[in-house]
C-alpha positions in Angstrom: 117.0 90.5 60.6 120.5 89.5 61.9 120.4 87.1 64.8 122.8 88.2 67.6 121.8 85.7 70.2 123.0 82.1 69.7 120.4 79.3 69.5 119.7 77.3 72.6 121.6 79.7 74.9 118.5 81.2 76.6 116.2 79.5 79.1 113.1 81.4 77.8 111.6 82.4 74.4 112.2 85.9 73.1 109.4 88.4 72.7 106.7 88.8 71.6 105.0 86.5 74.2 101.5 85.6 73.3 98.6 84.4 75.5 95.0 84.6 76.6 94.7 85.6 80.2 92.5 86.2 83.2 93.2 88.7 85.9 91.6 89.1 89.3 92.7 92.5 90.7 91.9 94.9 93.5 92.8 98.5 93.8 93.3 100.4 97.1 95.1 103.2 98.7 98.2 102.6 100.8 100.5 104.6 103.1 102.8 106.5 100.7 105.5 106.7 103.4 105.8 103.0 103.2 105.2 102.8 99.4 107.6 105.4 98.2 110.8 103.7 99.3 109.8 100.6 97.3 109.9 102.6 94.0 113.5 102.9 92.8 114.8 106.2 91.3 114.6 107.5 88.6 111.0 106.2 88.6 108.6 108.6 90.4 105.6 107.5 92.4 102.4 109.3 91.1 99.7 108.2 93.6 98.9 106.2 96.7 96.7 103.7 94.7 98.2 100.2 94.0 96.8 97.2 92.1 97.1 93.8 93.7 96.4 91.0 91.3 96.4 87.3 90.6 96.7 86.3 86.9 96.5 83.1 84.8 98.0 83.0 81.3 96.9 80.3 78.8 100.0 81.0 76.8 101.1 80.2 73.2 104.5 81.7 73.9 105.8 80.5 76.3 104.2 77.1 75.6 103.6 76.2 79.2 100.6 78.0 80.9 101.5 80.0 84.0 100.3 82.2 86.9 101.5 85.6 87.9 100.7 87.7 91.0 101.8 91.2 91.7 101.6 94.5 93.7 101.8 97.3 91.1 102.4 101.0 91.8 101.4 104.0 89.7 104.7 105.6 88.5 106.1 108.0 85.9 109.4 108.4 84.0 110.3 110.8 81.2 106.7 111.8 80.7 105.5 108.2 80.4 103.1 107.0 83.2 102.5 103.4 83.9 102.7 100.5 86.4 105.8 99.3 88.3 105.8 95.8 89.8 106.9 96.3 93.4 106.5 92.6 94.2 105.9 89.9 91.6 105.4 86.1 91.8 105.2 83.5 89.0 104.7 79.8 88.7 107.4 78.6 86.2 111.1 79.0 85.9 110.8 80.0 82.3 108.7 83.0 83.1 110.8 83.9 86.1 114.0 84.0 84.0 112.4 85.6 81.0 110.6 88.4 82.7 113.6 89.2 84.9 116.2 89.2 82.1 114.2 90.7 79.2 112.1 93.4 81.0 113.5 93.6 84.5 110.4 92.4 86.5 111.1 91.8 90.2 110.0 88.2 90.1 110.0 85.4 92.7 108.6 81.9 92.5 105.3 81.0 94.1 104.6 77.4 95.1 100.8 77.2 95.2 98.2 79.0 93.1 94.5 79.3 92.4 92.2 81.5 90.3 88.6 80.6 90.1 85.2 82.2 89.4 81.6 81.4 88.3 80.8 84.8 86.8 79.4 86.2 90.1 82.1 85.3 92.7 85.8 85.1 92.1 88.9 84.1 94.2 92.6 83.8 93.7 95.7 83.4 95.7 99.4 82.7 95.6 101.5 81.1 98.3 105.3 81.2 98.7 107.2 78.9 101.0 103.9 77.6 102.5 102.4 81.1 103.3 99.8 83.0 101.4 101.3 86.2 100.2 98.3 87.4 98.1 94.7 86.2 98.5 91.7 88.0 96.9 87.9 87.4 97.1 85.5 89.4 94.9 81.7 89.4 94.3 80.5 91.0 91.1 78.2 94.0 91.7 77.3 97.4 90.2 80.1 99.8 91.2 81.1 103.2 89.8 84.9 102.9 89.7 87.5 103.7 87.1 90.9 102.1 88.0 94.1 103.9 87.3 95.8 103.2 83.9 98.8 101.1 84.9 100.0 100.3 81.3 102.5 100.5 79.9 104.7 98.8 82.5 107.8 100.6 83.6 110.8 98.7 85.0 114.3 99.5 86.2 116.4 96.8 84.6 119.7 96.3 86.5 122.5 93.7 85.9 125.3 93.8 88.4 128.9 93.4 87.4 130.4 90.0 88.0 133.6 91.4 89.4 132.3 94.0 91.9 129.2 95.4 93.6 128.0 97.9 91.0 125.7 98.0 88.0 126.9 96.8 84.6 123.6 97.6 83.0 121.0 100.0 84.4 118.1 101.4 82.4 114.4 102.1 82.4 112.4 99.7 80.3 109.0 100.4 78.9 106.9 97.3 78.2 103.7 97.9 76.2 101.0 95.3 76.1 99.3 94.8 72.8 95.8 93.3 73.0 93.9 92.1 69.9 90.9 90.2 71.4 87.6 91.4 73.0 87.7 91.0 76.7 85.2 90.9 79.6 85.5 93.4 82.5 83.6 92.5 85.7 83.7 94.8 88.7 82.6 94.3 92.3 83.4 94.4 96.0 86.8 92.9 96.8 88.5 91.7 99.9 92.2 91.1 100.3 93.2 88.7 103.1 90.0 89.4 104.9 90.1 93.2 104.6 87.8 95.2 102.4 89.6 97.3 99.7 88.5 100.9 99.1 86.7 102.4 97.3 84.0 99.7 97.3 81.4 99.8 100.2 79.5 96.6 99.6 80.1 93.9 102.1 80.2 90.2 101.5 77.8 88.0 103.4 
């Protein structure tokens, strides 16, 4: 394989990135009139259901563990359906630079994070500039719910020209996650910033 990128020029490692991870996610319906303008063309919004999540990555590549948080929409492009990150937050500059430049994630930095759980109750949040932007609480319970398939990820990758206000690079990127390990999936009633998320009906005490 011929190397076309000089050594030590990038601020992040090249793919594939490798990590073990935990995700606390809620799914709910939102107002499509507000959601649709946040999905850039040529991506097409497929439903009113979004995923809101806080994630922790015990990563091998990059070497520094990190958090992510996101609001993810159900979209389609060219016959491929997946998840588009409307809003995204991360905890390290390496991940912020890498995910933006490699795949086109809409990524900002968060400044305070947590993701905890004891097998029955779970919580996670991210703050930015001193304000919580995503906060989730969940209690494990028996629920009959199949979340939408939001993989692969679909992104609109845009680099502006340095000389004028127009795109120099603009293309849709498909990022497929490859998992090799057994994982545990726990469902339950979830609350986002104090509000219960449909379709769950169980209330927290």
